[in-house]
All heavy atoms as TSV, in Angstrom:
chain	resi	resn	atom	element	x	y	z
A	1	MET	N	N	190.404	100.961	42.884
A	1	MET	CA	C	189.575	99.945	43.523
A	1	MET	C	C	188.177	100.478	43.819
A	1	MET	O	O	187.218	99.757	43.671
A	1	MET	CB	C	190.274	99.475	44.810
A	1	MET	CG	C	189.535	98.420	45.539
A	1	MET	SD	S	189.873	96.832	44.794
A	1	MET	CE	C	189.614	95.795	46.162
A	2	SER	N	N	188.053	101.750	44.211
A	2	SER	CA	C	186.737	102.293	44.529
A	2	SER	C	C	185.843	102.352	43.296
A	2	SER	O	O	184.639	102.220	43.394
A	2	SER	CB	C	186.854	103.675	45.171
A	2	SER	OG	O	187.384	104.600	44.241
A	3	ASP	N	N	186.431	102.557	42.082
A	3	ASP	CA	C	185.634	102.541	40.864
A	3	ASP	C	C	185.005	101.169	40.663
A	3	ASP	O	O	183.860	101.064	40.245
A	3	ASP	CB	C	186.499	102.872	39.648
A	3	ASP	CG	C	186.873	104.342	39.591
A	3	ASP	OD1	O	186.195	105.139	40.262
A	3	ASP	OD2	O	187.847	104.677	38.894
A	4	ARG	N	N	185.762	100.141	40.954
A	4	ARG	CA	C	185.264	98.777	40.803
A	4	ARG	C	C	184.111	98.515	41.775
A	4	ARG	O	O	183.105	97.914	41.405
A	4	ARG	CB	C	186.401	97.791	41.041
A	4	ARG	CG	C	186.050	96.396	40.645
A	4	ARG	CD	C	187.274	95.505	40.699
A	4	ARG	NE	N	186.828	94.197	41.114
A	4	ARG	CZ	C	187.535	93.374	41.825
A	4	ARG	NH1	N	188.743	93.687	42.203
A	4	ARG	NH2	N	187.059	92.208	42.166
A	5	ILE	N	N	184.249	98.967	42.989
A	5	ILE	CA	C	183.194	98.784	43.986
A	5	ILE	C	C	181.961	99.595	43.602
A	5	ILE	O	O	180.842	99.115	43.679
A	5	ILE	CB	C	183.695	99.178	45.395
A	5	ILE	CG1	C	184.758	98.189	45.853
A	5	ILE	CG2	C	182.549	99.225	46.389
A	5	ILE	CD1	C	185.494	98.608	47.104
A	6	GLU	N	N	182.164	100.839	43.150
A	6	GLU	CA	C	181.056	101.703	42.786
A	6	GLU	C	C	180.255	101.143	41.614
A	6	GLU	O	O	179.077	101.382	41.506
A	6	GLU	CB	C	181.579	103.093	42.424
A	6	GLU	CG	C	181.040	104.148	43.333
A	6	GLU	CD	C	181.606	105.501	43.005
A	6	GLU	OE1	O	181.248	106.039	41.941
A	6	GLU	OE2	O	182.381	106.008	43.808
A	7	ASP	N	N	180.915	100.429	40.702
A	7	ASP	CA	C	180.234	99.898	39.535
A	7	ASP	C	C	179.810	98.450	39.744
A	7	ASP	O	O	179.457	97.764	38.799
A	7	ASP	CB	C	181.127	100.016	38.299
A	7	ASP	CG	C	180.302	99.900	37.014
A	7	ASP	OD1	O	179.135	100.344	37.017
A	7	ASP	OD2	O	180.820	99.353	36.039
A	8	GLY	N	N	179.805	97.977	40.970
A	8	GLY	CA	C	179.338	96.629	41.251
A	8	GLY	C	C	177.828	96.553	41.139
A	8	GLY	O	O	177.139	97.552	40.941
A	9	TYR	N	N	177.326	95.370	41.228
A	9	TYR	CA	C	175.883	95.173	41.136
A	9	TYR	C	C	175.190	95.647	42.401
A	9	TYR	O	O	175.694	95.473	43.507
A	9	TYR	CB	C	175.573	93.693	40.895
A	9	TYR	CG	C	175.917	93.245	39.503
A	9	TYR	CD1	C	177.090	92.546	39.252
A	9	TYR	CD2	C	175.076	93.523	38.436
A	9	TYR	CE1	C	177.410	92.135	37.966
A	9	TYR	CE2	C	175.382	93.116	37.152
A	9	TYR	CZ	C	176.554	92.429	36.920
A	9	TYR	OH	O	176.872	92.030	35.653
A	10	ILE	N	N	174.018	96.256	42.216
A	10	ILE	CA	C	173.181	96.680	43.344
A	10	ILE	C	C	171.844	95.957	43.234
A	10	ILE	O	O	171.452	95.500	42.158
A	10	ILE	CB	C	172.989	98.215	43.383
A	10	ILE	CG1	C	172.335	98.739	42.100
A	10	ILE	CG2	C	174.309	98.912	43.653
A	10	ILE	CD1	C	171.986	100.219	42.140
A	11	SER	N	N	171.164	95.868	44.346
A	11	SER	CA	C	169.884	95.157	44.390
A	11	SER	C	C	168.777	95.971	43.730
A	11	SER	O	O	168.925	97.163	43.449
A	11	SER	CB	C	169.497	94.896	45.850
A	11	SER	OG	O	169.177	96.132	46.480
A	12	LEU	N	N	167.664	95.324	43.511
A	12	LEU	CA	C	166.493	95.991	42.950
A	12	LEU	C	C	166.058	97.148	43.846
A	12	LEU	O	O	165.758	98.236	43.353
A	12	LEU	CB	C	165.350	94.978	42.782
A	12	LEU	CG	C	164.103	95.523	42.095
A	12	LEU	CD1	C	163.553	94.514	41.114
A	12	LEU	CD2	C	163.040	95.906	43.096
A	13	GLU	N	N	166.059	96.933	45.128
A	13	GLU	CA	C	165.644	97.979	46.064
A	13	GLU	C	C	166.597	99.181	46.009
A	13	GLU	O	O	166.161	100.328	46.015
A	13	GLU	CB	C	165.557	97.426	47.488
A	13	GLU	CG	C	164.404	96.465	47.721
A	13	GLU	CD	C	164.627	95.055	47.154
A	13	GLU	OE1	O	165.780	94.717	46.775
A	13	GLU	OE2	O	163.650	94.301	47.074
A	14	ASP	N	N	167.906	98.894	45.954
A	14	ASP	CA	C	168.892	99.974	45.865
A	14	ASP	C	C	168.782	100.710	44.528
A	14	ASP	O	O	168.930	101.933	44.470
A	14	ASP	CB	C	170.311	99.433	46.049
A	14	ASP	CG	C	170.585	98.992	47.474
A	14	ASP	OD1	O	169.864	99.433	48.399
A	14	ASP	OD2	O	171.522	98.194	47.671
A	15	ALA	N	N	168.529	99.966	43.454
A	15	ALA	CA	C	168.378	100.586	42.138
A	15	ALA	C	C	167.147	101.484	42.108
A	15	ALA	O	O	167.186	102.583	41.545
A	15	ALA	CB	C	168.283	99.512	41.059
A	16	ALA	N	N	166.065	101.036	42.710
A	16	ALA	CA	C	164.848	101.852	42.767
A	16	ALA	C	C	165.118	103.142	43.541
A	16	ALA	O	O	164.721	104.231	43.107
A	16	ALA	CB	C	163.711	101.063	43.414
A	17	GLU	N	N	165.811	103.025	44.657
A	17	GLU	CA	C	166.155	104.212	45.447
A	17	GLU	C	C	167.065	105.143	44.638
A	17	GLU	O	O	166.887	106.355	44.643
A	17	GLU	CB	C	166.847	103.795	46.737
A	17	GLU	CG	C	167.156	104.949	47.657
A	17	GLU	CD	C	167.773	104.511	48.971
A	17	GLU	OE1	O	167.530	103.370	49.410
A	17	GLU	OE2	O	168.502	105.326	49.558
A	18	TYR	N	N	168.014	104.573	43.928
A	18	TYR	CA	C	168.949	105.347	43.097
A	18	TYR	C	C	168.198	106.111	42.003
A	18	TYR	O	O	168.529	107.249	41.683
A	18	TYR	CB	C	169.975	104.393	42.482
A	18	TYR	CG	C	171.069	105.061	41.706
A	18	TYR	CD1	C	172.017	105.850	42.338
A	18	TYR	CD2	C	171.168	104.896	40.331
A	18	TYR	CE1	C	173.031	106.460	41.632
A	18	TYR	CE2	C	172.180	105.492	39.607
A	18	TYR	CZ	C	173.106	106.280	40.264
A	18	TYR	OH	O	174.108	106.883	39.552
A	19	LEU	N	N	167.150	105.484	41.437
A	19	LEU	CA	C	166.345	106.118	40.391
A	19	LEU	C	C	165.218	106.982	40.961
A	19	LEU	O	O	164.471	107.591	40.205
A	19	LEU	CB	C	165.749	105.045	39.470
A	19	LEU	CG	C	166.748	104.253	38.641
A	19	LEU	CD1	C	166.059	103.066	37.968
A	19	LEU	CD2	C	167.422	105.145	37.604
A	20	ASN	N	N	165.103	106.975	42.274
A	20	ASN	CA	C	164.077	107.753	42.977
A	20	ASN	C	C	162.662	107.296	42.594
A	20	ASN	O	O	161.772	108.103	42.343
A	20	ASN	CB	C	164.255	109.254	42.730
A	20	ASN	CG	C	163.565	110.077	43.779
A	20	ASN	OD1	O	163.408	109.653	44.922
A	20	ASN	ND2	N	163.132	111.268	43.415
A	21	ILE	N	N	162.494	105.977	42.528
A	21	ILE	CA	C	161.192	105.374	42.269
A	21	ILE	C	C	160.965	104.272	43.297
A	21	ILE	O	O	161.872	103.904	44.040
A	21	ILE	CB	C	161.094	104.787	40.837
A	21	ILE	CG1	C	162.155	103.694	40.636
A	21	ILE	CG2	C	161.199	105.879	39.790
A	21	ILE	CD1	C	162.036	102.945	39.322
A	22	LYS	N	N	159.760	103.734	43.311
A	22	LYS	CA	C	159.454	102.638	44.234
A	22	LYS	C	C	159.866	101.307	43.607
A	22	LYS	O	O	159.822	101.148	42.378
A	22	LYS	CB	C	157.961	102.621	44.544
A	22	LYS	CG	C	157.527	103.844	45.309
A	22	LYS	CD	C	156.071	103.782	45.665
A	22	LYS	CE	C	155.718	105.032	46.462
A	22	LYS	NZ	N	154.376	104.990	46.994
A	23	PRO	N	N	160.260	100.336	44.444
A	23	PRO	CA	C	160.626	99.017	43.916
A	23	PRO	C	C	159.542	98.387	43.053
A	23	PRO	O	O	159.846	97.740	42.047
A	23	PRO	CB	C	160.894	98.185	45.166
A	23	PRO	CG	C	161.316	99.185	46.189
A	23	PRO	CD	C	160.494	100.420	45.893
A	24	VAL	N	N	158.279	98.596	43.394
A	24	VAL	CA	C	157.186	98.019	42.603
A	24	VAL	C	C	157.192	98.603	41.188
A	24	VAL	O	O	156.906	97.896	40.215
A	24	VAL	CB	C	155.818	98.204	43.307
A	24	VAL	CG1	C	155.404	99.658	43.365
A	24	VAL	CG2	C	154.749	97.357	42.640
A	25	THR	N	N	157.554	99.871	41.049
A	25	THR	CA	C	157.639	100.498	39.727
A	25	THR	C	C	158.773	99.880	38.923
A	25	THR	O	O	158.619	99.582	37.731
A	25	THR	CB	C	157.850	102.018	39.865
A	25	THR	OG1	O	156.758	102.571	40.611
A	25	THR	CG2	C	157.943	102.698	38.503
A	26	LEU	N	N	159.901	99.654	39.559
A	26	LEU	CA	C	161.037	99.050	38.867
A	26	LEU	C	C	160.705	97.624	38.428
A	26	LEU	O	O	161.056	97.213	37.321
A	26	LEU	CB	C	162.278	99.082	39.753
A	26	LEU	CG	C	163.591	98.655	39.108
A	26	LEU	CD1	C	163.857	99.405	37.804
A	26	LEU	CD2	C	164.748	98.841	40.071
A	27	ARG	N	N	160.014	96.867	39.261
A	27	ARG	CA	C	159.594	95.513	38.868
A	27	ARG	C	C	158.681	95.563	37.644
A	27	ARG	O	O	158.778	94.723	36.742
A	27	ARG	CB	C	158.879	94.823	40.033
A	27	ARG	CG	C	159.809	94.349	41.111
A	27	ARG	CD	C	159.070	93.517	42.168
A	27	ARG	NE	N	159.955	93.193	43.248
A	27	ARG	CZ	C	160.074	93.908	44.376
A	27	ARG	NH1	N	159.326	94.986	44.562
A	27	ARG	NH2	N	160.914	93.541	45.321
A	28	LYS	N	N	157.792	96.545	37.616
A	28	LYS	CA	C	156.886	96.724	36.481
A	28	LYS	C	C	157.684	97.064	35.222
A	28	LYS	O	O	157.427	96.521	34.147
A	28	LYS	CB	C	155.892	97.845	36.812
A	28	LYS	CG	C	154.855	98.117	35.780
A	28	LYS	CD	C	153.893	99.169	36.317
A	28	LYS	CE	C	153.305	99.975	35.188
A	28	LYS	NZ	N	152.470	101.073	35.670
A	29	TRP	N	N	158.671	97.949	35.344
A	29	TRP	CA	C	159.506	98.317	34.205
A	29	TRP	C	C	160.283	97.123	33.663
A	29	TRP	O	O	160.489	97.008	32.471
A	29	TRP	CB	C	160.475	99.431	34.595
A	29	TRP	CG	C	159.842	100.774	34.762
A	29	TRP	CD1	C	158.516	101.097	34.626
A	29	TRP	CD2	C	160.505	101.983	35.105
A	29	TRP	NE1	N	158.324	102.439	34.880
A	29	TRP	CE2	C	159.533	103.001	35.173
A	29	TRP	CE3	C	161.827	102.302	35.384
A	29	TRP	CZ2	C	159.856	104.322	35.484
A	29	TRP	CZ3	C	162.144	103.611	35.696
A	29	TRP	CH2	C	161.170	104.606	35.741
A	30	ILE	N	N	160.739	96.242	34.557
A	30	ILE	CA	C	161.480	95.048	34.110
A	30	ILE	C	C	160.618	94.239	33.146
A	30	ILE	O	O	161.108	93.736	32.140
A	30	ILE	CB	C	161.922	94.185	35.316
A	30	ILE	CG1	C	163.036	94.901	36.106
A	30	ILE	CG2	C	162.377	92.808	34.863
A	30	ILE	CD1	C	163.340	94.260	37.443
A	31	LYS	N	N	159.347	94.137	33.444
A	31	LYS	CA	C	158.434	93.382	32.586
A	31	LYS	C	C	158.078	94.130	31.308
A	31	LYS	O	O	157.846	93.515	30.273
A	31	LYS	CB	C	157.147	93.045	33.350
A	31	LYS	CG	C	157.357	92.073	34.485
A	31	LYS	CD	C	156.071	91.837	35.233
A	31	LYS	CE	C	156.316	90.933	36.434
A	31	LYS	NZ	N	155.111	90.756	37.244
A	32	GLN	N	N	158.021	95.461	31.372
A	32	GLN	CA	C	157.510	96.255	30.256
A	32	GLN	C	C	158.579	96.808	29.327
A	32	GLN	O	O	158.329	96.984	28.143
A	32	GLN	CB	C	156.683	97.433	30.784
A	32	GLN	CG	C	155.419	97.013	31.466
A	32	GLN	CD	C	154.643	98.200	32.017
A	32	GLN	OE1	O	155.181	99.290	32.173
A	32	GLN	NE2	N	153.385	97.980	32.321
A	33	LYS	N	N	159.742	97.136	29.836
A	33	LYS	CA	C	160.760	97.823	29.038
A	33	LYS	C	C	161.878	96.853	28.659
A	33	LYS	O	O	162.624	96.392	29.498
A	33	LYS	CB	C	161.331	99.012	29.809
A	33	LYS	CG	C	160.294	100.094	30.093
A	33	LYS	CD	C	160.922	101.257	30.807
A	33	LYS	CE	C	159.935	102.337	31.110
A	33	LYS	NZ	N	159.728	103.260	30.018
A	34	ASP	N	N	161.984	96.591	27.371
A	34	ASP	CA	C	162.997	95.658	26.879
A	34	ASP	C	C	164.410	96.203	27.019
A	34	ASP	O	O	165.367	95.441	27.058
A	34	ASP	CB	C	162.742	95.318	25.409
A	34	ASP	CG	C	161.459	94.533	25.205
A	34	ASP	OD1	O	161.036	93.837	26.143
A	34	ASP	OD2	O	160.885	94.628	24.118
A	35	ASN	N	N	164.544	97.526	27.054
A	35	ASN	CA	C	165.873	98.133	27.054
A	35	ASN	C	C	166.413	98.451	28.452
A	35	ASN	O	O	167.481	99.027	28.571
A	35	ASN	CB	C	165.859	99.405	26.197
A	35	ASN	CG	C	164.876	100.438	26.724
A	35	ASN	OD1	O	164.282	100.269	27.777
A	35	ASN	ND2	N	164.701	101.508	25.985
A	36	LEU	N	N	165.708	98.070	29.479
A	36	LEU	CA	C	166.154	98.325	30.853
A	36	LEU	C	C	167.379	97.470	31.158
A	36	LEU	O	O	167.346	96.254	30.970
A	36	LEU	CB	C	165.031	97.999	31.836
A	36	LEU	CG	C	165.328	98.195	33.319
A	36	LEU	CD1	C	165.496	99.678	33.638
A	36	LEU	CD2	C	164.218	97.625	34.172
A	37	PRO	N	N	168.470	98.089	31.611
A	37	PRO	CA	C	169.691	97.320	31.884
A	37	PRO	C	C	169.613	96.556	33.208
A	37	PRO	O	O	170.179	96.949	34.219
A	37	PRO	CB	C	170.784	98.389	31.914
A	37	PRO	CG	C	170.071	99.619	32.377
A	37	PRO	CD	C	168.675	99.518	31.812
A	38	ALA	N	N	168.862	95.472	33.198
A	38	ALA	CA	C	168.680	94.638	34.386
A	38	ALA	C	C	169.271	93.263	34.121
A	38	ALA	O	O	169.196	92.752	33.008
A	38	ALA	CB	C	167.197	94.517	34.711
A	39	HIS	N	N	169.858	92.684	35.148
A	39	HIS	CA	C	170.493	91.379	35.028
A	39	HIS	C	C	169.870	90.443	36.057
A	39	HIS	O	O	169.908	90.727	37.247
A	39	HIS	CB	C	171.997	91.482	35.299
A	39	HIS	CG	C	172.668	92.511	34.445
A	39	HIS	ND1	N	173.118	92.246	33.178
A	39	HIS	CD2	C	172.931	93.819	34.684
A	39	HIS	CE1	C	173.654	93.346	32.681
A	39	HIS	NE2	N	173.555	94.314	33.560
A	40	GLN	N	N	169.312	89.341	35.591
A	40	GLN	CA	C	168.739	88.369	36.517
A	40	GLN	C	C	169.818	87.363	36.886
A	40	GLN	O	O	170.399	86.702	36.031
A	40	GLN	CB	C	167.534	87.661	35.919
A	40	GLN	CG	C	166.793	86.850	36.949
A	40	GLN	CD	C	165.454	86.348	36.451
A	40	GLN	OE1	O	165.178	86.347	35.264
A	40	GLN	NE2	N	164.622	85.912	37.358
A	41	ILE	N	N	170.082	87.288	38.178
A	41	ILE	CA	C	171.073	86.353	38.707
A	41	ILE	C	C	170.316	85.428	39.651
A	41	ILE	O	O	169.926	85.836	40.745
A	41	ILE	CB	C	172.217	87.101	39.418
A	41	ILE	CG1	C	172.894	88.060	38.428
A	41	ILE	CG2	C	173.212	86.120	40.017
A	41	ILE	CD1	C	173.911	88.977	39.026
A	42	GLY	N	N	170.054	84.230	39.179
A	42	GLY	CA	C	169.187	83.328	39.937
A	42	GLY	C	C	167.780	83.908	39.943
A	42	GLY	O	O	167.235	84.222	38.899
A	43	LYS	N	N	167.228	84.095	41.121
A	43	LYS	CA	C	165.899	84.685	41.246
A	43	LYS	C	C	165.955	86.189	41.476
A	43	LYS	O	O	164.925	86.843	41.509
A	43	LYS	CB	C	165.139	84.029	42.408
A	43	LYS	CG	C	164.803	82.585	42.169
A	43	LYS	CD	C	164.007	82.026	43.323
A	43	LYS	CE	C	163.644	80.566	43.075
A	43	LYS	NZ	N	162.819	80.028	44.147
A	44	LEU	N	N	167.155	86.730	41.643
A	44	LEU	CA	C	167.309	88.139	41.981
A	44	LEU	C	C	167.615	88.992	40.759
A	44	LEU	O	O	168.288	88.545	39.829
A	44	LEU	CB	C	168.452	88.317	42.998
A	44	LEU	CG	C	168.315	87.543	44.298
A	44	LEU	CD1	C	169.566	87.747	45.143
A	44	LEU	CD2	C	167.078	87.989	45.064
A	45	TRP	N	N	167.130	90.218	40.773
A	45	TRP	CA	C	167.466	91.194	39.744
A	45	TRP	C	C	168.568	92.092	40.283
A	45	TRP	O	O	168.496	92.564	41.418
A	45	TRP	CB	C	166.242	92.029	39.376
A	45	TRP	CG	C	165.261	91.251	38.561
A	45	TRP	CD1	C	164.137	90.625	39.017
A	45	TRP	CD2	C	165.329	90.988	37.162
A	45	TRP	NE1	N	163.507	89.986	37.973
A	45	TRP	CE2	C	164.219	90.202	36.827
A	45	TRP	CE3	C	166.225	91.344	36.156
A	45	TRP	CZ2	C	163.976	89.769	35.529
A	45	TRP	CZ3	C	165.987	90.923	34.860
A	45	TRP	CH2	C	164.866	90.129	34.555
A	46	LYS	N	N	169.582	92.320	39.465
A	46	LYS	CA	C	170.720	93.167	39.847
A	46	LYS	C	C	170.934	94.231	38.775
A	46	LYS	O	O	170.589	94.034	37.608
A	46	LYS	CB	C	171.996	92.331	39.999
A	46	LYS	CG	C	171.910	91.277	41.093
A	46	LYS	CD	C	171.894	91.908	42.457
A	46	LYS	CE	C	171.882	90.853	43.554
A	46	LYS	NZ	N	171.965	91.432	44.876
A	47	PHE	N	N	171.532	95.330	39.177
A	47	PHE	CA	C	171.723	96.482	38.305
A	47	PHE	C	C	173.101	97.077	38.553
A	47	PHE	O	O	173.646	96.945	39.641
A	47	PHE	CB	C	170.671	97.559	38.607
A	47	PHE	CG	C	169.257	97.063	38.504
A	47	PHE	CD1	C	168.668	96.386	39.561
A	47	PHE	CD2	C	168.530	97.260	37.357
A	47	PHE	CE1	C	167.364	95.920	39.473
A	47	PHE	CE2	C	167.228	96.788	37.249
A	47	PHE	CZ	C	166.651	96.124	38.310
A	48	LYS	N	N	173.645	97.752	37.542
A	48	LYS	CA	C	174.880	98.514	37.691
A	48	LYS	C	C	174.521	99.985	37.575
A	48	LYS	O	O	173.790	100.383	36.657
A	48	LYS	CB	C	175.897	98.147	36.608
A	48	LYS	CG	C	176.556	96.821	36.842
A	48	LYS	CD	C	177.727	96.644	35.904
A	48	LYS	CE	C	178.471	95.361	36.250
A	48	LYS	NZ	N	179.683	95.229	35.466
A	49	ARG	N	N	175.017	100.793	38.501
A	49	ARG	CA	C	174.720	102.223	38.476
A	49	ARG	C	C	175.131	102.858	37.145
A	49	ARG	O	O	174.405	103.673	36.595
A	49	ARG	CB	C	175.418	102.940	39.627
A	49	ARG	CG	C	174.766	102.703	40.960
A	49	ARG	CD	C	175.421	103.568	42.043
A	49	ARG	NE	N	174.810	103.330	43.327
A	49	ARG	CZ	C	175.269	102.470	44.226
A	49	ARG	NH1	N	176.343	101.768	43.971
A	49	ARG	NH2	N	174.648	102.314	45.369
A	50	SER	N	N	176.301	102.476	36.633
A	50	SER	CA	C	176.783	103.064	35.378
A	50	SER	C	C	175.826	102.767	34.226
A	50	SER	O	O	175.565	103.629	33.374
A	50	SER	CB	C	178.185	102.561	35.045
A	50	SER	OG	O	178.182	101.157	34.864
A	51	GLU	N	N	175.278	101.552	34.186
A	51	GLU	CA	C	174.324	101.197	33.129
A	51	GLU	C	C	173.006	101.950	33.311
A	51	GLU	O	O	172.394	102.369	32.322
A	51	GLU	CB	C	174.075	99.692	33.124
A	51	GLU	CG	C	175.273	98.882	32.688
A	51	GLU	CD	C	175.063	97.385	32.777
A	51	GLU	OE1	O	174.040	96.920	33.333
A	51	GLU	OE2	O	175.944	96.660	32.285
A	52	LEU	N	N	172.578	102.112	34.542
A	52	LEU	CA	C	171.358	102.886	34.798
A	52	LEU	C	C	171.557	104.342	34.397
A	52	LEU	O	O	170.672	104.945	33.779
A	52	LEU	CB	C	170.962	102.789	36.272
A	52	LEU	CG	C	170.478	101.418	36.739
A	52	LEU	CD1	C	170.288	101.400	38.251
A	52	LEU	CD2	C	169.190	101.008	36.033
A	53	ASP	N	N	172.719	104.916	34.732
A	53	ASP	CA	C	173.021	106.299	34.348
A	53	ASP	C	C	172.974	106.464	32.829
A	53	ASP	O	O	172.388	107.414	32.313
A	53	ASP	CB	C	174.406	106.722	34.854
A	53	ASP	CG	C	174.454	106.916	36.364
A	53	ASP	OD1	O	173.384	107.093	36.980
A	53	ASP	OD2	O	175.570	106.879	36.916
A	54	GLU	N	N	173.594	105.528	32.125
A	54	GLU	CA	C	173.628	105.584	30.658
A	54	GLU	C	C	172.219	105.450	30.086
A	54	GLU	O	O	171.835	106.156	29.151
A	54	GLU	CB	C	174.523	104.473	30.128
A	54	GLU	CG	C	174.709	104.497	28.630
A	54	GLU	CD	C	175.633	103.394	28.150
A	54	GLU	OE1	O	176.605	103.059	28.847
A	54	GLU	OE2	O	175.364	102.868	27.047
A	55	TRP	N	N	171.431	104.557	30.656
A	55	TRP	CA	C	170.055	104.325	30.201
A	55	TRP	C	C	169.209	105.584	30.367
A	55	TRP	O	O	168.482	105.973	29.455
A	55	TRP	CB	C	169.481	103.148	30.987
A	55	TRP	CG	C	168.091	102.749	30.631
A	55	TRP	CD1	C	167.651	102.205	29.458
A	55	TRP	CD2	C	166.937	102.824	31.475
A	55	TRP	NE1	N	166.310	101.941	29.524
A	55	TRP	CE2	C	165.846	102.313	30.748
A	55	TRP	CE3	C	166.732	103.267	32.780
A	55	TRP	CZ2	C	164.566	102.240	31.283
A	55	TRP	CZ3	C	165.451	103.184	33.315
A	55	TRP	CH2	C	164.384	102.679	32.565
A	56	VAL	N	N	169.334	106.235	31.504
A	56	VAL	CA	C	168.565	107.456	31.763
A	56	VAL	C	C	169.052	108.591	30.859
A	56	VAL	O	O	168.242	109.287	30.238
A	56	VAL	CB	C	168.647	107.857	33.256
A	56	VAL	CG1	C	168.057	109.234	33.481
A	56	VAL	CG2	C	167.927	106.824	34.121
A	57	SER	N	N	170.362	108.799	30.773
A	57	SER	CA	C	170.888	109.915	29.990
A	57	SER	C	C	170.651	109.741	28.490
A	57	SER	O	O	170.562	110.721	27.760
A	57	SER	CB	C	172.371	110.134	30.277
A	57	SER	OG	O	173.127	109.040	29.849
A	58	SER	N	N	170.515	108.505	28.027
A	58	SER	CA	C	170.253	108.254	26.597
A	58	SER	C	C	168.820	108.566	26.212
A	58	SER	O	O	168.492	108.652	25.026
A	58	SER	CB	C	170.554	106.794	26.260
A	58	SER	OG	O	169.557	105.962	26.809
A	59	GLY	N	N	167.948	108.712	27.196
A	59	GLY	CA	C	166.544	108.964	26.917
A	59	GLY	C	C	165.737	107.697	26.748
A	59	GLY	O	O	164.521	107.747	26.585
A	60	LYS	N	N	166.393	106.545	26.779
A	60	LYS	CA	C	165.677	105.275	26.581
A	60	LYS	C	C	164.688	104.998	27.705
A	60	LYS	O	O	163.703	104.286	27.508
A	60	LYS	CB	C	166.666	104.117	26.473
A	60	LYS	CG	C	167.489	104.153	25.209
A	60	LYS	CD	C	168.478	103.007	25.169
A	60	LYS	CE	C	169.335	103.094	23.928
A	60	LYS	NZ	N	170.365	102.054	23.915
A	61	SER	N	N	164.942	105.571	28.888
A	61	SER	CA	C	164.037	105.325	30.019
A	61	SER	C	C	162.661	105.952	29.769
A	61	SER	O	O	161.673	105.528	30.359
A	61	SER	CB	C	164.642	105.888	31.303
A	61	SER	OG	O	164.830	107.287	31.199
A	62	ALA	N	N	162.598	106.945	28.891
A	62	ALA	CA	C	161.330	107.624	28.623
A	62	ALA	C	C	160.545	106.963	27.495
A	62	ALA	O	O	159.377	107.283	27.280
A	62	ALA	CB	C	161.594	109.083	28.260
A	63	LEU	N	N	161.161	106.038	26.782
A	63	LEU	CA	C	160.517	105.388	25.652
A	63	LEU	C	C	159.653	104.236	26.110
A	63	LEU	O	O	159.981	103.524	27.042
A	63	LEU	CB	C	161.564	104.844	24.669
A	63	LEU	CG	C	162.500	105.884	24.051
A	63	LEU	CD1	C	163.547	105.168	23.203
A	63	LEU	CD2	C	161.744	106.900	23.243
A	64	ASP	N	N	158.537	104.060	25.427
A	64	ASP	CA	C	157.703	102.883	25.688
A	64	ASP	C	C	158.312	101.706	24.963
A	64	ASP	O	O	158.851	101.835	23.890
A	64	ASP	CB	C	156.270	103.107	25.163
A	64	ASP	CG	C	155.531	104.161	25.968
A	64	ASP	OD1	O	155.860	104.363	27.141
A	64	ASP	OD2	O	154.613	104.763	25.401
A	65	SER	N	N	158.193	100.540	25.548
A	65	SER	CA	C	158.730	99.340	24.902
A	65	SER	C	C	157.741	98.779	23.919
A	65	SER	O	O	156.605	99.076	23.892
A	65	SER	CB	C	159.112	98.300	25.938
A	65	SER	OG	O	158.014	97.968	26.732
């Protein structure tokens, strides 16, 4: 059950903190990087830690879109 909770969606602010960046930077990346694993639910952006981990470890976070 804890794996399910850990891989739940987190807010933009929590994702920015998890990536050690500012929320404004993450908002900018959403617009600029096509490969960013972000999910828009209504007006809110949500993220999964596992997808962010995979995105960073794959090196895609360093690529320009």
